[in-house]
N, C-alpha and C positions, 0 to 999 in steps of 0.2 A: 919831540915829535915830526912824523913824515910830514911829505907835502899833502892837502886836503887835495880827494880824489872826485871828480863828478862825470859822471857819462852822460853820452849825447846820443838818443837814436831820432832818428828823421825817418818822417812817412812821408815816402819822395811821390805819392800821388795824393797827400790828404789836401783838402779842398778843389782838386781839380773842376771839378762839376759845378763850380758855385757860379761862376762869371756866364757859364752856358748854359745856366739854370736848371741844372740836375738836383741840385737838393741835397745832394751826398754823392762822397766817391767809395762805397763800398760796394765790394762786389767787383769782378773783371768785367762785365759787359758795360758796365756803367761808365768804369775806367773808359773802355775800348770806343764806346760812345764819345765820352765828354773828347776824345784826342781827336775822333773823328770831327767832331763840330771846331776842330781848332784850339780848344783849352791848352794852357800852357803852365806846367805846376809852376806853384810857387813857393812849397812849403821849405825848400834850401833856403830862400831869400827872405824867410820870416827866421829861419833858424838862424844866418848868419846876421841879421839885426840884433837877435838874442844875445849874441854871443862877443857882440862888439864891446860890452862895457865890462866884459872880463879879459880884454883884451890886456890892457896896461899892466895886468899882476900876474899873466900867462907863464911866467916861470915861477908862482907861487903853488900853480894848481898845476895837478896831474889831469890829465882828457882820457878817459877813457870814450872810445867813438867806435860804433858799431860800422863795418865795412862800406867801402866806397860810397854809393850815393845816399846810406842812412847815415851816413853823418861823419864819416874819413874825411871825404874832398871840401866836405864846407868847414871842417876844422882846420885843418890845411890851408883853404884859403885865407880863413882869418888869424893866421899866424900862427897857430897852436902845431906841435908834436905829438901828436894823440898816439897813445896804443891804442892798437885796433885789436878790439875782441873778434878773434875770426868762428864767426856765426854763421857764416854764408856761405855755400860752397862754390858758386858761380856768382861771379859778380854782373854778370853780363845778363841774367834772367832778371824778368820783374820780382818784386818783394813780393811778399805776402805778412799777411799777421804772425805766420808761424815763426818769420825771421825775427819779428819785433819780441815775440814770446823769451826765445833762446836769448836773443840780446840781451833783455831787462834782466833774466833770471842770471845770467854770464858775470853783469855788471853787479847785481849785487851780490852776488859769489866771493865776487873782487876785490870788496870793500870798499866800493863808490858810498863816499860820504851824502851826495847827491843826483840824483837821475832828472837830467833833463829831456824832455822829448816833446819833438815838434806833430802836431797832428791836430785831429779834431776829438769827437766824442770816442767814436771807433779805437781810437789808438789810447783812449785814455782806458778802456775797458781793456783790452790787451793787456796793457801796463799792469793793471788789476790783478786782472786772471794770472801771471807771471809771477808778480812778487808780493802782492797784496800790501800791508804795511808794513813790511820789512826794512825799508829805507825811504827817510823823503823823498819826493818826488816834486816837480814844477811842469806845467804845462805851457809851450809854447803855441800860441793859438795860431791855428795855420788849416784849420778845418773847415768844411761848410756848416754842419752842427757844432756847437760849442757850445750846450747846456750846462753842463758837469762844471764845479765851483772847482777847478783843480786846475787852473788857467792863470798865466797873469791877463791884465788889461790889455796891454801890446807884447809884442816880441821884446820891445828895447825895457818895457818895465821887469818884465819876467828877467830878463839878463841883471837888471838891477839889483833887484831883490835875491837874485843866486848868489851873486856877489858879497851882498851885505851878508847872509848867512855862512859862505865859503869863509869868509873874514872872520868870523866866529864872534859876529853882533850879536845881540840879545834879541835875537826873532824866536817867536814862539812857535811850537809845531800844533796846526790843527787839522782833526779830521777832516777832510772834503769829500763830496758825494760824486760818485760817476753814475752819471745818467746818461742814457743812450736811447735812442728811438729806433723804431722799425721803419728802414728805409722805402721799402714798397711800401708799406701802408702811408708813410710821410708823402712820397709822390701822390700819392689818390688823396692827399689833402686831410689825410687822419692821423692826427697826433696820439700816440700812441708809446709813452715813456716806461722805462724800466730803470729802479736803481741797482744795479750792481752791486754795491759796497762802498766802500770808503777809502781812499788814499791818504799818506802824511804828507802835508805840505807844510812850507816855511811859509808865514802866513802875518800879512799885513793890510789892514782894511781897506786903504785907497789903491793896492796896488793887485790884488785878486779879485778875478771876476766872483758875484755870486751866484748861483744855482738860479737857472731860468725858474720863474713861476708863471700859473698861466692864469687867464683873468677869468675872478669869480663869474657863474654864472647869477648873481646876484644884484650885478653891476650892467646890465642889461638896459636897462631904464636912463641910466648916464650917459651909457655908449650910444646910444638913440639920440640925444641931445646935443653930445656933443658931432655926429653925424648930420644934425639938421641944422647946426652951426655951419660945417664945413659946406654941406651943399649950398648955402646961400653967399657964402663968399667965393666960390666957383666962376670962374668967366664962362661967359656963354660962350666964347670965342677960342678957348684954351683948353689943350688937352691936360691930362693929370698921369703922371705915375704914382700908382697907387702899391703901396710897399704892402707886405705880408701880415697878418694878425688880426685878430676877431675886432679889433676896433678899427682897423681900415675896412673889413670886409661892410661894417656897419652902412659907411659912407656908398659903399655900391649899391648896396640892397636898399636904402633910400631913395636912389636913385630907378630901383626896378632892374641892376643890371647884375650879374652874374661874376661874382669873383671868388677867384682861387685863394684857399685860404694862405697855402704857405710861397705863393708865387707872387710874381709881380705882375702886373697888370694895366694898361692905359686905354681910359677912357674920357668922355666929357660928358659932360650935364647931358647930352642927347643918347648916349650909349657908349657899347663897348667898340675900342680900334682894335685893340690887340691883346690877347689873353697869355698868360704864364711867358712871358718874355726874357730873352738872355739879352746880355750887354750888346753881343752884334745888333741884336732887331732894335732896342734903344737906341742906339749910334745912328740907325739907317733911316726913323723916324725924326731924328731929332736935325738932320740934314734936311730935312723939308719942313719940318715946323718946330716952333719952341715948346717946350713941355714944362709944366709945374712938377713939381714931387708932395705928395703927400705921404708922411711916415709917422708909424708910432713908437717910441723904443718898447724893448724886452722887457717884460714884466719881471722884477726882482734883479736882474743886470743893468735896467738905464741904457743898452745900447739901442743908438740909431741906425750908425752904417757897420757892416763888419762883423756882423754874426746872422748868418742868413738870408743876406737880401744881396752877397757878393754881384748880383747881375747890375746894380747901381754901382757902377766902377767909378776910380775918382775922375775917368775923362767924361763921364757922365755928368758926374756932379759939377765939374768945372762948366760945361756946357749948358747944366740948368742953371747953376747960380744959387749961391743963398739966398738971395733975395725971394726965391720962387719956390722955396721949400715952407711948407706949412707942417708942424710938429702938433699931433693930437694925444693927449694921454690921460686916463682917468686921474683925477686928484687923488686918489686911494693908492696909486703907482707912484706918484711923488711925492705922497708922504712917506710910502714903504722905503724910500731910497735914503732917508733920514738925513739928508742934506747932502749926499751925494750927488756928482753933476751928473750930467748924460754924456755919453761915452761915445767917440768913434773910434773906428780904427778900420781905415780904407786901404791900410797897403802902403801910400804914397803920406809921408810928414807933412808937404805942403798943402796938401787938400785939408790934410788934419789942422793944422793951422787955418785952412780956411773958415773952416766950419767953428772952430773956437770963439768961445764971446757968450754973451747973455742973447736968448732966442725966448721970440714969444710962445706960449704952449697952450692950444686951447684946451681947455679941462671941461666943458659945458657949455649949454647955449648961451652965449654971450658973455663966458665968464674964461679968462685969459689970465696966467700968470707969466714975469719973465724968470725964466728959470737957465742954468747956465750948462754949457758944453764945455768939456772938459778940453784942454791945450795938450799935444800928448808929450 
C-alpha cells in the first residue's frame, strides 16, 4: 500500500476581522475594511502550527496542497514537498470561495485520505458544498466564527489527531455539524444560524470542539442572579472589559447600560466607557488605566477566549492579568460540559499556559464553583 495522502487548504483571510472587531471575514468589503484597520492575517500561522506534529513523519505521507498562499507556501516552510493542485489561475489575485471549492474537489478526486482546512465556519461551509462526506476532513480553527463541530480545539491538537488518523490508529469517524451565521445580521447583534449539513471527521472527544449551543430562554432568572452577584463585586473605581454573550449582557442590563450582544464593551458601575471595541482601542485604554475582565464561556463548547472574542488578544490578556478576570457561567452549562474543562485558544501558547489551571466561576447569586481551564 502506498503512502497516505492528506490535503491542505488555507483560507488566507480567515479570522482577519477578529482583532479589529468586525466579527467575521466574509465578503470583500469586510476584508478590505479589516486590512485598512491594520488587521494581520493569522491563518497561515495557525496552519503551520497544525502541521508541526506531522513534520517528523513527513516522508511517510504525501501532502496535496492548494497553490501559493492557500497551502503550498506554508507546507514548504514546514519542511514538506507538497504536490500542488493547480486550481488557481493567478497566484497574485485575492483568493475566493470558488478557489476553495475547486481545491477541495480536486483533492477528493486525487484520493486524499484526509483533508485539513484552515478557516472558520464559512470555510467549513465551502468544504461541505464541494465534497460533502466523500472523504474525512478536519478543520484547523482560524476564523472568527467557529460554531461548527468540525474543528480541533487548537491548531496543534488538530495536527495531532490528523497524525494519529493517518498512521492508521483506531480513530472513529463521526458526522459533525456544519453551522454558519448570517454575518450581516451578526454584526447588527442578531444571531441567525443555519445547519448546512454534516462533514465526516476523525473524532476524539477531548480533541474536537462541540457545536456551539445558545442559552435557553428558561434560564433568564438564573442569569439575572449571576448578574446581581457580579455587580456587587465590581469595584467603583475600576473599568471592565465585558465579553460577548447573553450572560454578560445581563450584567450591563442590571446597571442600566446598553450592551452589544456579540461585541466587547468597556464599562464601569456608573456607565459605558466604550462600546464594541477592538484590540487597538482596548490597548489604548490600558495605557491610561487598568481594566478587569468579565467573560462567559460559549455554550456547548466551553471556550473562554479564542472564539468570537479575538479583540481580547494575548497582549490584552497579559496586561489585564489572570487575577483580574471574572468568569460567569450558568451551572447548567457547566453540567453540559460533562467534566470537560474550559478552553482557551488565544494563539499564544505562553498566554494559554498563563490562563490554565483552576479558577473560580460564578454560577449564581453568591454561588461559586472552582473549575479547570485546560492547558494547551
